[in-house]
N, C-alpha and C positions, 0 to 999 in steps of 0.2 A: 469563619474557618479557613483555613489555609490547607489546600492541597496539593501536591507533589506528584509530577509525574517523573518516569525514567525513560527514557527510549533510546535505543543503540541500534539504528540501521549501519548495516555493513556493507549492502549490496545495491539494492534499492532505495528509493524515499518512499516505499507504499507505508511503511510502521509509522513513518514519521508523519505524513498527510493525514495518516488515521487518528493517530494521537492529537493533533492539532486541532481535528475536527470535533473530538470530545471535548478539549481543551475549551474551545470558542462556544461549544453549547452549555458550557460551565457559567459563562458570564449571566452576571459580574462580580461573580465570587473571584477572586485572587487567585492565581494557579500560576506553581512554580515549576517550569520545566528545563530537566536536567538531561542535555544533549550528550552526545556522546562520539555523532560519526563524523563523516565528510559535509563537509559544505553544502548547502542546498537551496534551490531560490522558492523556500517558503515564505510565505507573509504569516508573522505572529501575530495572534490576535492581541486585543488593547488590554486585556485583561492577565494576560501571561508575561511573566517574566522569565528569562531563562539564563540557568548556568551553562556555558560550554564550556566542557571536558576536554582536554588535549586532544584529538580525535584519533581514533582507533579503527581499523577496516580487517577487511580477512583480504588473505594474499589472493594471487590468480586461481589457486588450486582450490580456494575456498577452505583452507584446512589450518591455516595459523595466522595469529594476528600481527597485523603489523602497522608501526605509528605512522603519521603523516609527515612527508618534508624529510625522510631519513633521520627521525629524531629515535633516540637509544629507546627501546620498549618498553626495558624493565625502568627506566627514570619515568617514563611516562604513564606506565602503570602506577607508583608510586606516586605521584603526583595526584593523579584522579581518586585514588582511594584517600588521600589528605584532604582534597577538596571537597569528597561526596562527606566526611564526617565533620568536617567544620560546617559545613551547609546544613547538615542536619543538627546538629547544636543550635546553630544562630536559627533557623527557620522553625523547628519544632512542629510537624503540620499534625493534622486532625487524621489524615487519610494520605495514603503513600500508593500510586497505582506502577505497578511495573511492567511493560510491555513485554509480553514474550517469556521473559525467565519465570519460572525453573523449565518450561517445553522448550525451550532453545535460547540461543547466548549463554551457552555452558562456559566459555571462554571467559566470562564477565564475573565469573563468581569470584574472583579475587578480589572485586570491589563491592559486591554487593552483599554476598553470604556476612562479611561482620557488619555492614548497616542493618540487615533482616534480623539479624541474630539478637543485637541490641535492641531493636523495635520489641521484638517477642518477649525480652525482659522488662518493657517498659524504659527503655532507654532511648534516647535523651529525655523524652516524654511519652505516653500512651498515645498509640497510633493505631488504626486501623491499616492494613495492608493486604491490597488487592493484585491478582493478576490478570492484566487486558490482554484476551489471545485471540488470534485470528481463527477463522471458521476450520482450517484443513492443516494439519502438521504435515512437514515433511518426513519421509522414511527414513531411519536411522541405520548405519550399520550394524550396532549391536541394541535392535530394539527391546529387548529382556531388560538390558542394562540401563538404558534411555529413562524408559518407562519406569522402574522400580527408583531410581535416582532422584525424576523428576516427582514423582508420587510421594518420596520419603520431604522432599523440600518442601513442596507445598503443604503437605498437613503440618509440615513442621512451623514453617516461616507466615503462612498468610491465615488471610481473614477470610477471603473468599474469591472466586474466578469469576471472571466476568468472559463470555466468548461471543464473540462480535459475529455472530450467525443466525438466520433464523433454524431453529431445529424442524420445521416441517422440509427444511432442503437440506440440512447435515447437521447431523449431532456430533459431540465430540467422538463418543464413541467409535464412530467410523476411521478414525485413524488414530485413537489411545485406547486401547482394548482395557485397560482397567481403569476406566473411568467410574465403577461403581464402586473403587476403592476410596475414591477421593471423599473427605471428610468434611470439608468445607462448603458451605453454598456455592452452587453454579447458577449464574444466571445468564439465560439467553437475550441477549439484548436487541437481536435483529442486525441488520448488514449498515454499516455506517457510510452512508452514501453522502457524497458533497451536494451542496445547493448551487445553483446555478444563479449569477448576480449581474449580469450582464442586459437585463431587459427582453426583450422579445425575439424569437428565433429569428423571426421577420426583419425584424431592425438590425440584427446582425448582420443577416443573409445581404441587405441592402447596404453595408458598412465595408463588405467586402466585394462590393460590385456585381454581384450575381442578382439574377432576374430569376423569377419563380419557375423558370423553366430549367433555368441551371443546375447541374448537380456539385453539391458540394460531399466531399470523401476528404475523411480526416482521419489520418493515421499517426500511431505513438507507438513508444516503445517503453513507455513508463521512465525510471530512470537512466535507463541507455544503456546499463551495465551490458546485456545480454541481448539487445532487442535488433540490432544493425542489421540482422540477414532480413529481417521482414522488413526494415524501411526501403534499404535498398531496393528489395524484390517489387514491393509496389512503386516507387517512383519509376521502375522499368516497367511494370504492368498498366501504369497510367496512361502513356501514351495511346495505345490499342485500345484501353476503354473510353477515352475522350473523344475517339472518332465516332465513336455511337452515343456516349453521354456527354455534351458538352459541358466545361465546369472548371472546378479547382479542386485541385488537391493541397491541405495543409499538412504539412508532416512534421511532427513534433519528436526530436531526437533524443530528451531528454539530457540533463546537466550531463552523467556520465559518460554519455557517448566520447569516444577518443576523437580527439583535434582531427584526425586523418580520417576516419570515417566521416566525419562532419563534412569537413572539405568534398570528400568524393561525392559526397549527395547532392550537395551544392554545385558540384559541376555537371553532374550528371541529370539535374532536374530539367526536364524539359518545358514546354508551353503550359502554363498554366499550374505550376507546380512550385510551390513557400515550402523553404527548409526554415526549420525554426527550431531552436534550444528547448523551449518551455512556452507554455503561456498560464498566465494566472487563473483563468477561468476555463479550465478544459469541459468541467458539465455544460455549460452555456454552449459551447461548440458542437458537442454531441446532439444538445436540443435542435439544433441549427443545421446541421450534417444528414446527409439524406444517405451516407453510410460509413463504417468505421473498419478500421482495420486497425488492430491492435494486438497486443498480448493479453493474457488472461490473470494478469493478478489481480489482489482482492479490490484493491480501488477502482481498479479501471472497471473491472466487472460489476462493483455495484454504479458507477458513475454509468454505464451502458444501460442498467437495468433503471436507474433514474429517469434518462432521458429517451427512452423506449427506442433505443439506436438498433438499428439492425446493422449486424457486425460480423465481421471474420476474424476469428482469433486465431495467433499462434503462440501455443502453451509451451512455456519455458522445460526444456524437454530433461535436465538434468535430474528433475524429481515428478512426483506424482501430482504436488500441488496444483499446478495450473491446469493440465489437463482435467483432474478430477472437478475441478470448479467450473472449466468451462463445458462439461459432460452436465454438471448439474444442473447450471443455468441456462443452458441449452432446452432442457426439457419444459422451461417455463416462458423464453422468450428465443426470437429469431438469431439464436448462435449460430454460428458454424465452426467447428476446427478445425484449423490445418495444418496437415502433414507436412514435413520438409519439403517432399516432391512437390506440393501445391504452390510451392515460392516461384516457380518457373513464372514466366512472365508472363505467358499466352494462359497457361492454366488459372492461374491468381485474375487477371483480367475477366476470365471467363467466369470464375466463381463470382466476381464482383458485379458483374453484369446480372447472373440468376439472381442473385440478392436482392439488388436493386427492383426485381420485379416485383418482388411479396411486397403487399402490402405494410406500412407501417403499423406496428403492435398496438393492442391495448397497454395500458400499464402491467404487467408482470404482477402474479401473487405472491410477494416476498413483503417482507416486514424491512422497509430500507429506512428504519427512524433510530439505528445504533446508537447515533451519538447524542439525540436526547433521552431516548432510553437508558444510556448509561450514566449521562451526568445526574437524572434523576435518581438513579439508585444509589451513585455513589454519595448523595445529599441525605438519602435515606440513610445510609448506615454509619454516618458518620457521627 
């Protein structure tokens, strides 16, 4: 049985990492993964083969597509559509999983609509089509028009909808008012949390040169496209924090933080601070850490829950998604949301010290088996 995934990330890496976690859970079944975003430092599971489309992302205003490297946009779109058609003619998958569309990625209908219309007619061969959707949708400028179009496309082209959320935390209806009009089955998978993979927290702390009494703080900004202010504030605050709590700060910028901003963090990093682009095993570091300072993206929040981390989170302010998730998770685990004014170094240092004084929590009451649950569901419907 061949399963095919389509994932198009345009700003961060959360969509990609969540998709990879599900693909990994499907092993040893072979998975064909179609990627169309900028390069990212993501480890591809052994059971996955990748079709890399010419990269497209969104412009700075998040309003229009742009081709990487100054390539002609229309030529890239034509090449991508042609590659997809040829791939499906050759692969003929039993299941096709589309990440986010039609609840997002509207700009990519130029290549997805022809494929989905063909599959609905059984061409090039019969195939179940599944939408893979995160827990919270961002708000739209025209919510009625958005919901009308998303609903029409979902009911016409898809066989199922998988929502990667715990319904006891949040349901699709919280951010999609016409859930009752969805005609295909809706499966709530639970949250997709990545598993740690480098041994015990104690051994990892020893490898970092930390004693049992030292404090380890991990700061991260997801993909790095929008998290620069948080990292800069954390690096600035750590000096004052470290005077009372000796230890280390590991700061992960993400692959998309600008070179200029990365260089500034390295220059301003004081004693005990390490600045890196990326770590392949972020969940293990969270388990070893005493405190985390992060954004509030889907993957980060799921990782925080799985590692039972104390965390200060700074939600992305352009839309409701991260703020809403931080509030929901904060009811079940020691997560405190930061406002912009909390990024002042003195205030942030105090907030870090205050949260550190709280006991490490028990495992939160959340379904975090989303990857395995999704894999079992896809196998069952194929």
